[in-house]
PDB file of the backbone (N, CA, C, O) and the ligand in Angstrom, with CONECT records:
HET     ZN  A 101       1
ATOM      1  N   UNK A   1     -60.425 -32.515  46.813  1.00  0.00           N
ATOM      2  CA  UNK A   1     -59.550 -31.738  47.597  1.00  0.00           C
ATOM      3  C   UNK A   1     -58.243 -32.602  47.916  1.00  0.00           C
ATOM      4  O   UNK A   1     -58.250 -33.741  48.383  1.00  0.00           O
ATOM      5  N   UNK A   2     -57.167 -31.878  47.590  1.00  0.00           N
ATOM      6  CA  UNK A   2     -55.938 -32.335  47.804  1.00  0.00           C
ATOM      7  C   UNK A   2     -55.504 -32.311  49.367  1.00  0.00           C
ATOM      8  O   UNK A   2     -55.708 -31.306  50.049  1.00  0.00           O
ATOM      9  N   UNK A   3     -54.927 -33.413  49.866  1.00  0.00           N
ATOM     10  CA  UNK A   3     -54.655 -33.267  51.328  1.00  0.00           C
ATOM     11  C   UNK A   3     -53.333 -32.587  51.651  1.00  0.00           C
ATOM     12  O   UNK A   3     -52.366 -32.796  50.917  1.00  0.00           O
ATOM     13  N   UNK A   4     -53.245 -31.868  52.596  1.00  0.00           N
ATOM     14  CA  UNK A   4     -52.116 -31.082  52.939  1.00  0.00           C
ATOM     15  C   UNK A   4     -50.706 -31.817  52.695  1.00  0.00           C
ATOM     16  O   UNK A   4     -49.692 -31.266  52.266  1.00  0.00           O
ATOM     17  N   UNK A   5     -50.835 -33.121  53.037  1.00  0.00           N
ATOM     18  CA  UNK A   5     -49.442 -33.822  53.105  1.00  0.00           C
ATOM     19  C   UNK A   5     -49.152 -34.577  51.877  1.00  0.00           C
ATOM     20  O   UNK A   5     -48.106 -35.208  51.728  1.00  0.00           O
ATOM     21  N   UNK A   6     -50.172 -34.502  50.923  1.00  0.00           N
ATOM     22  CA  UNK A   6     -50.012 -35.254  49.564  1.00  0.00           C
ATOM     23  C   UNK A   6     -49.000 -34.587  48.701  1.00  0.00           C
ATOM     24  O   UNK A   6     -49.039 -33.366  48.552  1.00  0.00           O
ATOM     25  N   UNK A   7     -48.086 -35.331  48.119  1.00  0.00           N
ATOM     26  CA  UNK A   7     -47.203 -34.872  47.204  1.00  0.00           C
ATOM     27  C   UNK A   7     -47.358 -35.524  45.836  1.00  0.00           C
ATOM     28  O   UNK A   7     -47.331 -36.734  45.611  1.00  0.00           O
ATOM     29  N   UNK A   8     -47.508 -34.632  45.040  1.00  0.00           N
ATOM     30  CA  UNK A   8     -47.707 -35.088  43.477  1.00  0.00           C
ATOM     31  C   UNK A   8     -46.532 -34.512  42.697  1.00  0.00           C
ATOM     32  O   UNK A   8     -45.978 -33.446  42.964  1.00  0.00           O
ATOM     33  N   UNK A   9     -46.206 -35.367  41.668  1.00  0.00           N
ATOM     34  CA  UNK A   9     -45.427 -34.681  40.524  1.00  0.00           C
ATOM     35  C   UNK A   9     -46.025 -33.770  39.787  1.00  0.00           C
ATOM     36  O   UNK A   9     -47.137 -33.950  39.290  1.00  0.00           O
ATOM     37  N   UNK A  10     -45.254 -32.583  39.635  1.00  0.00           N
ATOM     38  CA  UNK A  10     -46.056 -31.490  39.049  1.00  0.00           C
ATOM     39  C   UNK A  10     -46.087 -31.793  37.390  1.00  0.00           C
ATOM     40  O   UNK A  10     -46.958 -31.270  36.696  1.00  0.00           O
ATOM     41  N   UNK A  11     -45.150 -32.607  36.863  1.00  0.00           N
ATOM     42  CA  UNK A  11     -45.170 -32.936  35.580  1.00  0.00           C
ATOM     43  C   UNK A  11     -46.138 -33.904  35.093  1.00  0.00           C
ATOM     44  O   UNK A  11     -46.848 -33.641  34.122  1.00  0.00           O
ATOM     45  N   UNK A  12     -46.209 -35.088  35.758  1.00  0.00           N
ATOM     46  CA  UNK A  12     -47.078 -36.236  35.304  1.00  0.00           C
ATOM     47  C   UNK A  12     -48.244 -36.372  36.343  1.00  0.00           C
ATOM     48  O   UNK A  12     -49.239 -37.030  36.041  1.00  0.00           O
ATOM     49  N   UNK A  13     -48.138 -35.769  37.541  1.00  0.00           N
ATOM     50  CA  UNK A  13     -49.429 -35.913  38.435  1.00  0.00           C
ATOM     51  C   UNK A  13     -49.330 -37.107  39.264  1.00  0.00           C
ATOM     52  O   UNK A  13     -50.193 -37.335  40.113  1.00  0.00           O
ATOM     53  N   UNK A  14     -48.343 -37.882  39.079  1.00  0.00           N
ATOM     54  CA  UNK A  14     -48.131 -39.119  39.826  1.00  0.00           C
ATOM     55  C   UNK A  14     -47.994 -38.794  41.321  1.00  0.00           C
ATOM     56  O   UNK A  14     -47.310 -37.847  41.708  1.00  0.00           O
ATOM     57  N   UNK A  15     -48.669 -39.614  42.153  1.00  0.00           N
ATOM     58  CA  UNK A  15     -48.612 -39.333  43.484  1.00  0.00           C
ATOM     59  C   UNK A  15     -47.261 -39.946  44.106  1.00  0.00           C
ATOM     60  O   UNK A  15     -46.983 -41.105  43.799  1.00  0.00           O
ATOM     61  N   UNK A  16     -46.493 -39.305  44.875  1.00  0.00           N
ATOM     62  CA  UNK A  16     -45.394 -39.910  45.600  1.00  0.00           C
ATOM     63  C   UNK A  16     -45.833 -40.597  46.779  1.00  0.00           C
ATOM     64  O   UNK A  16     -46.477 -40.004  47.645  1.00  0.00           O
ATOM     65  N   UNK A  17     -45.527 -41.810  46.871  1.00  0.00           N
ATOM     66  CA  UNK A  17     -46.101 -42.659  47.844  1.00  0.00           C
ATOM     67  C   UNK A  17     -45.247 -42.403  49.309  1.00  0.00           C
ATOM     68  O   UNK A  17     -44.029 -42.435  49.482  1.00  0.00           O
ATOM     69  N   UNK A  18     -46.308 -42.145  50.269  1.00  0.00           N
ATOM     70  CA  UNK A  18     -45.830 -41.790  51.569  1.00  0.00           C
ATOM     71  C   UNK A  18     -46.211 -42.748  52.629  1.00  0.00           C
ATOM     72  O   UNK A  18     -47.299 -43.278  52.407  1.00  0.00           O
ATOM     73  N   UNK A  19     -45.621 -43.120  53.721  1.00  0.00           N
ATOM     74  CA  UNK A  19     -45.817 -43.799  54.911  1.00  0.00           C
ATOM     75  C   UNK A  19     -45.531 -42.959  56.071  1.00  0.00           C
ATOM     76  O   UNK A  19     -44.368 -42.639  56.316  1.00  0.00           O
ATOM     77  N   UNK A  20     -46.575 -42.552  56.853  1.00  0.00           N
ATOM     78  CA  UNK A  20     -46.523 -41.659  57.987  1.00  0.00           C
ATOM     79  C   UNK A  20     -45.790 -40.415  57.594  1.00  0.00           C
ATOM     80  O   UNK A  20     -44.791 -40.031  58.202  1.00  0.00           O
ATOM     81  N   UNK A  21     -46.268 -39.839  56.641  1.00  0.00           N
ATOM     82  CA  UNK A  21     -45.730 -38.512  55.905  1.00  0.00           C
ATOM     83  C   UNK A  21     -44.278 -38.619  55.581  1.00  0.00           C
ATOM     84  O   UNK A  21     -43.606 -37.597  55.437  1.00  0.00           O
ATOM     85  N   UNK A  22     -43.739 -39.869  55.454  1.00  0.00           N
ATOM     86  CA  UNK A  22     -42.393 -39.992  54.980  1.00  0.00           C
ATOM     87  C   UNK A  22     -42.474 -40.469  53.395  1.00  0.00           C
ATOM     88  O   UNK A  22     -43.227 -41.396  53.099  1.00  0.00           O
ATOM     89  N   UNK A  23     -41.740 -39.860  52.470  1.00  0.00           N
ATOM     90  CA  UNK A  23     -41.838 -40.316  51.136  1.00  0.00           C
ATOM     91  C   UNK A  23     -41.087 -41.595  51.014  1.00  0.00           C
ATOM     92  O   UNK A  23     -39.941 -41.748  51.435  1.00  0.00           O
ATOM     93  N   UNK A  24     -41.874 -42.604  50.348  1.00  0.00           N
ATOM     94  CA  UNK A  24     -41.293 -43.904  50.116  1.00  0.00           C
ATOM     95  C   UNK A  24     -40.577 -44.027  48.939  1.00  0.00           C
ATOM     96  O   UNK A  24     -40.049 -45.111  48.690  1.00  0.00           O
ATOM     97  N   UNK A  25     -40.451 -42.935  48.039  1.00  0.00           N
ATOM     98  CA  UNK A  25     -39.642 -42.861  47.002  1.00  0.00           C
ATOM     99  C   UNK A  25     -38.942 -41.591  46.936  1.00  0.00           C
ATOM    100  O   UNK A  25     -39.381 -40.622  47.557  1.00  0.00           O
ATOM    101  N   UNK A  26     -37.919 -41.520  46.253  1.00  0.00           N
ATOM    102  CA  UNK A  26     -37.275 -40.062  46.117  1.00  0.00           C
ATOM    103  C   UNK A  26     -37.774 -39.341  45.153  1.00  0.00           C
ATOM    104  O   UNK A  26     -38.101 -39.882  44.097  1.00  0.00           O
ATOM    105  N   UNK A  27     -37.920 -37.955  45.359  1.00  0.00           N
ATOM    106  CA  UNK A  27     -38.313 -37.035  44.427  1.00  0.00           C
ATOM    107  C   UNK A  27     -37.509 -35.809  44.431  1.00  0.00           C
ATOM    108  O   UNK A  27     -36.703 -35.581  45.333  1.00  0.00           O
ATOM    109  N   UNK A  28     -37.694 -35.071  43.514  1.00  0.00           N
ATOM    110  CA  UNK A  28     -37.084 -33.604  43.543  1.00  0.00           C
ATOM    111  C   UNK A  28     -37.967 -32.555  43.854  1.00  0.00           C
ATOM    112  O   UNK A  28     -39.101 -32.488  43.379  1.00  0.00           O
ATOM    113  N   UNK A  29     -37.432 -31.634  44.728  1.00  0.00           N
ATOM    114  CA  UNK A  29     -38.495 -30.716  45.170  1.00  0.00           C
ATOM    115  C   UNK A  29     -37.694 -29.277  44.876  1.00  0.00           C
ATOM    116  O   UNK A  29     -36.663 -29.027  45.501  1.00  0.00           O
ATOM    117  N   UNK A  30     -38.141 -28.506  44.054  1.00  0.00           N
ATOM    118  CA  UNK A  30     -37.602 -27.296  43.587  1.00  0.00           C
ATOM    119  C   UNK A  30     -38.176 -26.104  43.872  1.00  0.00           C
ATOM    120  O   UNK A  30     -39.347 -25.964  43.517  1.00  0.00           O
ATOM    121  N   UNK A  31     -37.569 -25.105  44.496  1.00  0.00           N
ATOM    122  CA  UNK A  31     -38.186 -23.872  45.152  1.00  0.00           C
ATOM    123  C   UNK A  31     -37.400 -22.656  44.681  1.00  0.00           C
ATOM    124  O   UNK A  31     -36.203 -22.634  44.967  1.00  0.00           O
ATOM    125  N   UNK A  32     -37.906 -21.674  44.016  1.00  0.00           N
ATOM    126  CA  UNK A  32     -37.207 -20.640  43.557  1.00  0.00           C
ATOM    127  C   UNK A  32     -38.028 -19.128  43.867  1.00  0.00           C
ATOM    128  O   UNK A  32     -39.186 -18.844  43.562  1.00  0.00           O
ATOM    129  N   UNK A  33     -37.205 -18.442  44.440  1.00  0.00           N
ATOM    130  CA  UNK A  33     -37.844 -17.220  44.918  1.00  0.00           C
ATOM    131  C   UNK A  33     -37.228 -16.154  43.932  1.00  0.00           C
ATOM    132  O   UNK A  33     -36.046 -15.840  44.080  1.00  0.00           O
ATOM    133  N   UNK A  34     -38.019 -15.563  42.889  1.00  0.00           N
ATOM    134  CA  UNK A  34     -37.496 -14.557  41.891  1.00  0.00           C
ATOM    135  C   UNK A  34     -37.275 -13.374  42.495  1.00  0.00           C
ATOM    136  O   UNK A  34     -38.084 -12.832  43.248  1.00  0.00           O
ATOM    137  N   UNK A  35     -36.081 -12.892  42.162  1.00  0.00           N
ATOM    138  CA  UNK A  35     -35.789 -11.296  42.674  1.00  0.00           C
ATOM    139  C   UNK A  35     -35.862 -10.251  41.878  1.00  0.00           C
ATOM    140  O   UNK A  35     -36.542 -10.315  40.853  1.00  0.00           O
ATOM    141  N   UNK A  36     -35.285  -9.301  42.166  1.00  0.00           N
ATOM    142  CA  UNK A  36     -35.346  -7.896  41.556  1.00  0.00           C
ATOM    143  C   UNK A  36     -35.224  -7.867  40.179  1.00  0.00           C
ATOM    144  O   UNK A  36     -35.953  -7.112  39.536  1.00  0.00           O
ATOM    145  N   UNK A  37     -34.203  -8.760  39.485  1.00  0.00           N
ATOM    146  CA  UNK A  37     -33.855  -8.550  38.148  1.00  0.00           C
ATOM    147  C   UNK A  37     -34.635  -9.578  37.400  1.00  0.00           C
ATOM    148  O   UNK A  37     -34.255  -9.859  36.263  1.00  0.00           O
ATOM    149  N   UNK A  38     -35.826 -10.254  37.971  1.00  0.00           N
ATOM    150  CA  UNK A  38     -36.464 -10.888  37.080  1.00  0.00           C
ATOM    151  C   UNK A  38     -37.830 -10.270  36.852  1.00  0.00           C
ATOM    152  O   UNK A  38     -38.245  -9.414  37.633  1.00  0.00           O
ATOM    153  N   UNK A  39     -38.573 -10.691  35.768  1.00  0.00           N
ATOM    154  CA  UNK A  39     -39.887 -10.334  35.485  1.00  0.00           C
ATOM    155  C   UNK A  39     -40.897 -10.763  36.660  1.00  0.00           C
ATOM    156  O   UNK A  39     -42.031 -10.287  36.718  1.00  0.00           O
ATOM    157  N   UNK A  40     -40.425 -11.668  37.565  1.00  0.00           N
ATOM    158  CA  UNK A  40     -41.323 -12.156  38.554  1.00  0.00           C
ATOM    159  C   UNK A  40     -40.968 -11.755  39.829  1.00  0.00           C
ATOM    160  O   UNK A  40     -41.251 -12.536  40.738  1.00  0.00           O
ATOM    161  N   UNK A  41     -40.349 -10.597  40.136  1.00  0.00           N
ATOM    162  CA  UNK A  41     -39.878 -10.126  41.312  1.00  0.00           C
ATOM    163  C   UNK A  41     -40.734 -10.445  42.568  1.00  0.00           C
ATOM    164  O   UNK A  41     -41.890 -10.026  42.625  1.00  0.00           O
ATOM    165  N   UNK A  42     -40.196 -11.175  43.570  1.00  0.00           N
ATOM    166  CA  UNK A  42     -41.065 -11.344  44.856  1.00  0.00           C
ATOM    167  C   UNK A  42     -41.958 -12.632  44.669  1.00  0.00           C
ATOM    168  O   UNK A  42     -42.635 -13.031  45.617  1.00  0.00           O
ATOM    169  N   UNK A  43     -41.964 -13.336  43.359  1.00  0.00           N
ATOM    170  CA  UNK A  43     -42.675 -14.521  43.247  1.00  0.00           C
ATOM    171  C   UNK A  43     -41.760 -15.718  43.739  1.00  0.00           C
ATOM    172  O   UNK A  43     -40.556 -15.837  43.515  1.00  0.00           O
ATOM    173  N   UNK A  44     -42.577 -16.583  44.458  1.00  0.00           N
ATOM    174  CA  UNK A  44     -41.861 -17.656  44.747  1.00  0.00           C
ATOM    175  C   UNK A  44     -42.615 -19.004  44.063  1.00  0.00           C
ATOM    176  O   UNK A  44     -43.816 -19.233  44.203  1.00  0.00           O
ATOM    177  N   UNK A  45     -41.783 -19.759  43.382  1.00  0.00           N
ATOM    178  CA  UNK A  45     -42.305 -20.776  42.510  1.00  0.00           C
ATOM    179  C   UNK A  45     -41.756 -22.106  43.191  1.00  0.00           C
ATOM    180  O   UNK A  45     -40.641 -22.182  43.706  1.00  0.00           O
ATOM    181  N   UNK A  46     -42.743 -23.218  43.123  1.00  0.00           N
ATOM    182  CA  UNK A  46     -42.289 -24.297  43.759  1.00  0.00           C
ATOM    183  C   UNK A  46     -42.776 -25.590  42.972  1.00  0.00           C
ATOM    184  O   UNK A  46     -43.954 -25.557  42.617  1.00  0.00           O
ATOM    185  N   UNK A  47     -42.103 -26.629  42.674  1.00  0.00           N
ATOM    186  CA  UNK A  47     -42.670 -27.703  42.153  1.00  0.00           C
ATOM    187  C   UNK A  47     -41.863 -29.019  42.528  1.00  0.00           C
ATOM    188  O   UNK A  47     -40.670 -28.987  42.830  1.00  0.00           O
ATOM    189  N   UNK A  48     -42.651 -30.221  42.478  1.00  0.00           N
ATOM    190  CA  UNK A  48     -42.035 -31.582  42.723  1.00  0.00           C
ATOM    191  C   UNK A  48     -42.044 -32.471  41.512  1.00  0.00           C
ATOM    192  O   UNK A  48     -43.002 -32.523  40.740  1.00  0.00           O
ATOM    193  N   UNK A  49     -40.959 -33.156  41.377  1.00  0.00           N
ATOM    194  CA  UNK A  49     -40.859 -34.149  40.093  1.00  0.00           C
ATOM    195  C   UNK A  49     -40.637 -35.380  40.590  1.00  0.00           C
ATOM    196  O   UNK A  49     -39.965 -35.422  41.620  1.00  0.00           O
ATOM    197  N   UNK A  50     -41.084 -36.551  40.061  1.00  0.00           N
ATOM    198  CA  UNK A  50     -40.775 -37.780  40.469  1.00  0.00           C
ATOM    199  C   UNK A  50     -39.628 -38.026  39.625  1.00  0.00           C
ATOM    200  O   UNK A  50     -39.364 -37.285  38.678  1.00  0.00           O
ATOM    201  N   UNK A  51     -38.840 -39.177  39.972  1.00  0.00           N
ATOM    202  CA  UNK A  51     -37.608 -39.371  39.359  1.00  0.00           C
ATOM    203  C   UNK A  51     -37.655 -39.576  37.913  1.00  0.00           C
ATOM    204  O   UNK A  51     -36.655 -39.257  37.271  1.00  0.00           O
ATOM    205  N   UNK A  52     -38.637 -40.048  37.324  1.00  0.00           N
ATOM    206  CA  UNK A  52     -38.735 -40.378  35.749  1.00  0.00           C
ATOM    207  C   UNK A  52     -38.870 -38.989  35.158  1.00  0.00           C
ATOM    208  O   UNK A  52     -38.200 -38.662  34.179  1.00  0.00           O
ATOM    209  N   UNK A  53     -39.755 -38.146  35.761  1.00  0.00           N
ATOM    210  CA  UNK A  53     -39.888 -36.770  35.180  1.00  0.00           C
ATOM    211  C   UNK A  53     -38.762 -35.886  35.201  1.00  0.00           C
ATOM    212  O   UNK A  53     -38.436 -35.095  34.316  1.00  0.00           O
ATOM    213  N   UNK A  54     -38.125 -36.126  36.443  1.00  0.00           N
ATOM    214  CA  UNK A  54     -36.778 -35.373  36.405  1.00  0.00           C
ATOM    215  C   UNK A  54     -35.819 -35.649  35.488  1.00  0.00           C
ATOM    216  O   UNK A  54     -35.143 -34.777  34.944  1.00  0.00           O
ATOM    217  N   UNK A  55     -35.701 -37.054  35.244  1.00  0.00           N
ATOM    218  CA  UNK A  55     -34.779 -37.564  34.125  1.00  0.00           C
ATOM    219  C   UNK A  55     -35.169 -36.998  32.582  1.00  0.00           C
ATOM    220  O   UNK A  55     -34.327 -36.632  31.763  1.00  0.00           O
ATOM    221  N   UNK A  56     -36.464 -37.007  32.390  1.00  0.00           N
ATOM    222  CA  UNK A  56     -36.953 -36.393  31.202  1.00  0.00           C
ATOM    223  C   UNK A  56     -36.722 -35.034  31.052  1.00  0.00           C
ATOM    224  O   UNK A  56     -36.419 -34.576  29.950  1.00  0.00           O
ATOM    225  N   UNK A  57     -36.843 -34.265  32.146  1.00  0.00           N
ATOM    226  CA  UNK A  57     -36.392 -32.697  32.197  1.00  0.00           C
ATOM    227  C   UNK A  57     -34.909 -32.549  32.219  1.00  0.00           C
ATOM    228  O   UNK A  57     -34.472 -31.539  31.668  1.00  0.00           O
ATOM    229  N   UNK A  58     -34.107 -33.326  32.726  1.00  0.00           N
ATOM    230  CA  UNK A  58     -32.698 -33.045  32.526  1.00  0.00           C
ATOM    231  C   UNK A  58     -32.255 -33.356  30.989  1.00  0.00           C
ATOM    232  O   UNK A  58     -31.362 -32.732  30.417  1.00  0.00           O
ATOM    233  N   UNK A  59     -32.963 -34.345  30.443  1.00  0.00           N
ATOM    234  CA  UNK A  59     -32.579 -34.727  28.931  1.00  0.00           C
ATOM    235  C   UNK A  59     -32.784 -33.555  28.121  1.00  0.00           C
ATOM    236  O   UNK A  59     -32.143 -33.527  27.070  1.00  0.00           O
ATOM    237  N   UNK A  60     -33.552 -32.563  28.385  1.00  0.00           N
ATOM    238  CA  UNK A  60     -33.835 -31.501  27.477  1.00  0.00           C
ATOM    239  C   UNK A  60     -32.657 -30.452  27.625  1.00  0.00           C
ATOM    240  O   UNK A  60     -32.627 -29.483  26.866  1.00  0.00           O
ATOM    241  N   UNK A  61     -31.701 -30.632  28.583  1.00  0.00           N
ATOM    242  CA  UNK A  61     -30.696 -29.777  28.755  1.00  0.00           C
ATOM    243  C   UNK A  61     -29.669 -29.664  27.628  1.00  0.00           C
ATOM    244  O   UNK A  61     -29.428 -30.704  27.016  1.00  0.00           O
ATOM    245  N   UNK A  62     -29.108 -28.683  27.312  1.00  0.00           N
ATOM    246  CA  UNK A  62     -28.154 -28.682  26.218  1.00  0.00           C
ATOM    247  C   UNK A  62     -26.683 -29.004  26.846  1.00  0.00           C
ATOM    248  O   UNK A  62     -25.783 -29.421  26.116  1.00  0.00           O
ATOM    249  N   UNK A  63     -26.486 -28.782  28.274  1.00  0.00           N
ATOM    250  CA  UNK A  63     -25.402 -28.980  28.863  1.00  0.00           C
ATOM    251  C   UNK A  63     -25.831 -29.776  30.078  1.00  0.00           C
ATOM    252  O   UNK A  63     -26.645 -29.355  30.901  1.00  0.00           O
ATOM    253  N   UNK A  64     -25.228 -30.955  30.135  1.00  0.00           N
ATOM    254  CA  UNK A  64     -25.574 -31.951  31.239  1.00  0.00           C
ATOM    255  C   UNK A  64     -25.402 -31.326  32.729  1.00  0.00           C
ATOM    256  O   UNK A  64     -24.591 -30.427  32.950  1.00  0.00           O
ATOM    257  N   UNK A  65     -26.186 -31.849  33.664  1.00  0.00           N
ATOM    258  CA  UNK A  65     -25.907 -31.200  34.999  1.00  0.00           C
ATOM    259  C   UNK A  65     -24.679 -31.843  35.652  1.00  0.00           C
ATOM    260  O   UNK A  65     -24.228 -32.932  35.297  1.00  0.00           O
ATOM    261  N   UNK A  66     -24.187 -31.105  36.606  1.00  0.00           N
ATOM    262  CA  UNK A  66     -22.989 -31.606  37.223  1.00  0.00           C
ATOM    263  C   UNK A  66     -23.351 -32.621  38.317  1.00  0.00           C
ATOM    264  O   UNK A  66     -24.212 -32.398  39.168  1.00  0.00           O
ATOM    265  N   UNK A  67     -22.631 -33.756  38.233  1.00  0.00           N
ATOM    266  CA  UNK A  67     -23.001 -34.852  39.150  1.00  0.00           C
ATOM    267  C   UNK A  67     -21.757 -35.035  40.080  1.00  0.00           C
ATOM    268  O   UNK A  67     -20.614 -34.915  39.638  1.00  0.00           O
ATOM    269  N   UNK A  68     -22.023 -35.325  41.365  1.00  0.00           N
ATOM    270  CA  UNK A  68     -21.149 -35.630  42.289  1.00  0.00           C
ATOM    271  C   UNK A  68     -21.509 -36.765  43.203  1.00  0.00           C
ATOM    272  O   UNK A  68     -22.686 -37.023  43.456  1.00  0.00           O
ATOM    273  N   UNK A  69     -20.559 -37.405  43.670  1.00  0.00           N
ATOM    274  CA  UNK A  69     -21.055 -38.574  44.657  1.00  0.00           C
ATOM    275  C   UNK A  69     -20.975 -37.955  45.897  1.00  0.00           C
ATOM    276  O   UNK A  69     -20.046 -37.226  46.244  1.00  0.00           O
ATOM    277  N   UNK A  70     -22.153 -38.303  46.707  1.00  0.00           N
ATOM    278  CA  UNK A  70     -22.527 -38.025  48.126  1.00  0.00           C
ATOM    279  C   UNK A  70     -21.490 -38.777  48.873  1.00  0.00           C
ATOM    280  O   UNK A  70     -21.406 -40.002  48.786  1.00  0.00           O
ATOM    281  N   UNK A  71     -20.689 -38.048  49.614  1.00  0.00           N
ATOM    282  CA  UNK A  71     -19.825 -38.716  50.640  1.00  0.00           C
ATOM    283  C   UNK A  71     -20.375 -39.578  51.660  1.00  0.00           C
ATOM    284  O   UNK A  71     -20.080 -40.764  51.802  1.00  0.00           O
ATOM    285  N   UNK A  72     -21.157 -38.945  52.333  1.00  0.00           N
ATOM    286  CA  UNK A  72     -21.986 -39.644  53.152  1.00  0.00           C
ATOM    287  C   UNK A  72     -23.455 -39.253  53.319  1.00  0.00           C
ATOM    288  O   UNK A  72     -23.867 -38.101  53.183  1.00  0.00           O
ATOM    289  N   UNK A  73     -24.196 -40.298  53.621  1.00  0.00           N
ATOM    290  CA  UNK A  73     -25.719 -40.118  53.704  1.00  0.00           C
ATOM    291  C   UNK A  73     -25.924 -39.172  54.941  1.00  0.00           C
ATOM    292  O   UNK A  73     -25.404 -39.399  56.033  1.00  0.00           O
ATOM    293  N   UNK A  74     -26.713 -38.110  54.680  1.00  0.00           N
ATOM    294  CA  UNK A  74     -27.140 -37.159  55.756  1.00  0.00           C
ATOM    295  C   UNK A  74     -28.374 -37.837  56.470  1.00  0.00           C
ATOM    296  O   UNK A  74     -28.934 -37.268  57.407  1.00  0.00           O
TER     297      UNK A  74
HETATM  298 ZN    ZN A 101     -43.655 -37.455  37.191  1.00  0.00          ZN2+
END
């Protein structure tokens, strides 16, 4: 049984280390609610990726992602 608070990378299955429910490493969390003009109308898909899998994912893109510098940490 997977615990409620456990976060795992969907691509490699690696566990994102947490301390008191605070992630100890950064990871990407993606959530997409598909709308009317998709074949998945009303379906919400979610996944988490560790940084290494995120980088591997982005390397498959034909057009690189847009990168900007965060002006201040929120
Ligand atoms: Zn991963």
